[in-house]
N, C-alpha and C positions, 0 to 999 in steps of 0.2 A: 496898905502899902503907901509909901511916900511918893509924891510926885516931884521930889527934888531932882533937878537936872544933875546928871552924873558925867563922869569922865571915863574914856577908854584910853589906856596906855599901851602902846605897841613899840617895843624896843628892838631895833635891828642890832643885836648885841655885837655881832662881829664888826659891823661898820663903826659902832661907837667905840668899842674897845681898841681896835687897831688905830683909829683916828686919834684917840687920846694918847696912845703910846707914841705914835709918830710925831704928833705936834707938841705934846707937853711932857712925854716920858712918864705918864701917869696912868693908873688903872681906874676903870669906872667903879664908883661906889653906888651900889644899888639903892641904898638908903637915900642918897641925894637925888637919884633918878625919880624915886617915888615922891620925894618932897616937891620936886619941880612940878610933877603932874598934879599933886594935891592943891597947888595954887589955884587951879581952875575948877575945883569942886571935889566931892567925894569920888574916889576911884572905884568904879564898879567892875572893871575888867582890866587885867594887867598881864601882859605876856612879854617874854624875851626870847628871841629866836637865834639859834646858832647850832652848829655841830659842836656840842659841848665836849666831845672827846678831844677837841683841838684846844681846849682851854683848861686852866687849873681847876681841879674838881671843886675847890672851895667856892667858886662862883655860883654853883647850883644852890648851895646852902645860903649864901649871902642874898641871892635873889629871893628865895623862899622866905627868909626872915624879913625882907623888906616888903613882902606881899606881892611879889612879881613871880608868876608861874613860868619856869623855864620850859621852852618848847624845843626839844632836841630834834634837829633836822640834819640828817647825814649829808655829807658832801655829794655833789652830783657825780663826781668822778675822783678816784684816788690819785689821778694824774694832775689834778688842778688844785693847787694849794690854796687854803683859806677860802674856798668857794663852795657854798652849799645851796640847797633849795630853800633856804630860809626866807628869801624874798617872796616866793610863791606862797609859802605857808602863812606868812604875815599878811599878804594881800588877801588871802581867803578868809582869814579871821577878821580882818577889817570889814570885808563885805558882809560876813555873818553878823557882825556887830551892827552895821547899818540896817540890816533887814530885821533883826530879832530883838534889838534893844532900843526901843524908841526913847527911853529916858536918858540915854547917853547923848548929850548935846555937844560935847567937845571931844575931839580926838587929838591926842598928843602922840605924834609920830617922832620917835627918836631915831633919826636916820639922816643921812645926807645924800642918799641915793636917788638919782633922777627917775628910777624905775617906778617911784610912787607918785609921779606927777598926775597921771590920769585918775587914780583913785582919790587923790586929794581934791582935784577939781570936781569930780563926781560927787564926793561927799558934801562939798559946799553947795554946789549949784542944783543938784537934784534932791538931796536929802536935807538941805538947810543946816548942816552941821558947821560948827566952828572947828577949824583945823589949825593946830599949832605944830610947827616944825621945830624940833629941838635937836640940832646936830652940833658937831664939833667945828668951831670956826676954822676955816681953811680947808674943810673937806665936805662942804655942803653945796649942792647944785643950786645955782642962782635961779634957775627956772623952777625948781622945787619950792623955793622960798616965795617966788612970785605967785605960785599956784595956791598958796595957803593964805589964811587970815593973819597969822602972827608968826614971827620968828623969834624964838626964845632960846638962844644958844646955850650949849653946855660949855662953860668956860673952864679955866684951869683952876678949879676949886676942889679937885679930887686929891685924895691922899697919895703918898708915894706908893710905887708898885709893890714894895716889900710889905707894906702894911696890910694890903689885901691878901697877898700870897701867904702870909704867916697867920692870917686869921685874927690880927689885932683889931681891937674895937675901933670903930670908925670915928668915935669922939672920945676925949677931946683930940684935936689935931694940933700937933706940935711941929712947927716948921723944922726941917732938917738943917743942921749946921751947914754953912757955906762950904761947898766942895765935897759934901758927903752924898753918896748915891746909894740906892738900895743894894743889898748884898748880891742879888742875882744879876743886877746891872754891872756891879764891880767885877763879878766873876766873868761875865760876858766880855767886858773890856779886856780882861787878861786873855781870854780865849781868842779874841780877835787878834791880839798881839802875837800869840802863839801861832795862830793860823797864817799870819803873814811872815813869820820868821822860822817856821819849822816845816819839814817836808810832810809830816803827818802827825796826828795826835792820837793818844789812847787815854782811856779813863784814868789809869794810874799816873800817866805823865802829866795830865792837866792837874790832877789832885796834888802831885808833888810840888808843882809850881805854885799852886794856890796856898799850900802850907809853908812854902819857903819863907824864912824870915827876910830874905833879900827883897821880896815884893811887899812886905809890911802890910798884908791884908788882914791879919788878925783873926783868921778863921780857925775854928776847931776842926778836928778830923771828921766828926759826925756832921758838922754843918756843911763842909765841902761835899761830903758824900751825898747828903740829902739834896743839895743844890744841883749837883751834877745829875743825879737821878731824875730830878724834876725837869731839867733841860732835855734829857733824853725822852721823858714822857711827853713833852710838848713838841717833840720832833724838831727841836732846835739843834741838838746834836744827834746825828744819824749814824747808826752802827754800820760798819762795812769791814771787809777783810783785805789784808795786804800780805803778800809774800815777802819776807825779809831776805837779805842777801845770803843768809845761811840756810834758807829753805823752810824756815818756820812760818806758820800762818799767824799773823797778828790781827787782833780785834781792834780796829781803829775807829775813831770818831770823826765824822765830817761835819763842819759847821754850815748850817743853812744860812748863808749871808743875806738871802732875800727875805728871811722871816722878819715881820714887823718889829719884834722885840730886839732883834739883832741890829736892824736899821736904826732903831731909837738909841740903842747903846752906842753905836758907831758915831752918831751925831753929837754925842757929848764929849767934852774935853777928856782926854785919856791920861791917866797917870803915867809917869815915866817908870816903866817896869825895868828892873835891873837884871843884867845877865848874872848867872850864878852857876859855877861848876857843880855846886851841891845839888841844885834842882834839875840839872841835866841840860845838855845841849843836843845837837843833832844825834850824837851817838847814843845818848840815853833814851831818846825817843824810841829806838828800836827794841829796847829791852823792857819798856814800861808797858805791860800787857794787862793791867788791872781791868776787871770787868765792871 
């Protein structure tokens, strides 16, 4: 067995993903996360923690391909959005690493959460480990940085959100043309506009607007259907029911305006969406009941 000193990588995936989306409008690239950890030596253990039912399924595969094991940790409560027991699971694995893997000399903690201050200090002062904090600038606790040996931030070198969501290769990276945003972000911007200007929305109503030539979005029918289905799967669009004036029950969609992906889309400059009688106004919303 080699006595070469090794690295343990622990990724607070929810913290990193939502921080990158909020600050840079970008998705985490697991390959880049592993590359950063490998700067400090061979990576002996690598885990990413999240309630992965709340994230696009492709991230599981991307993490595994990069050599990072997804650790699926359910949310503490269905009433608390984007909050799981991932911090505790990550903390316990860090402690196990300290006790059971003496060859791991460096811990790379990808998080900005102050909950990890005590374990960071303990790893350094009691176990003699080097601790590197790799968080997203603007979302990292100053005290957490102070408790570690090094701060190696995750900067805005990640690919556009759509590149991860569609499974495109992470290299080579071609910058998007000025003014061009990922498809799901462009659709979210349209939905934000509809949410502000319509009494309610349905799947079919949003779809008709996305396909309308007046909005010049260039989507195909299948593309819009897939994007809307994904937004529902991610609980960005939430199904509900509404009684129409003529007594019919409509299956409507409500936008979770507090979702980090929606917040990130709202922060970007929005196109000027045009009104169109062809794609429907308030009256058509009541008859668009697509599922």
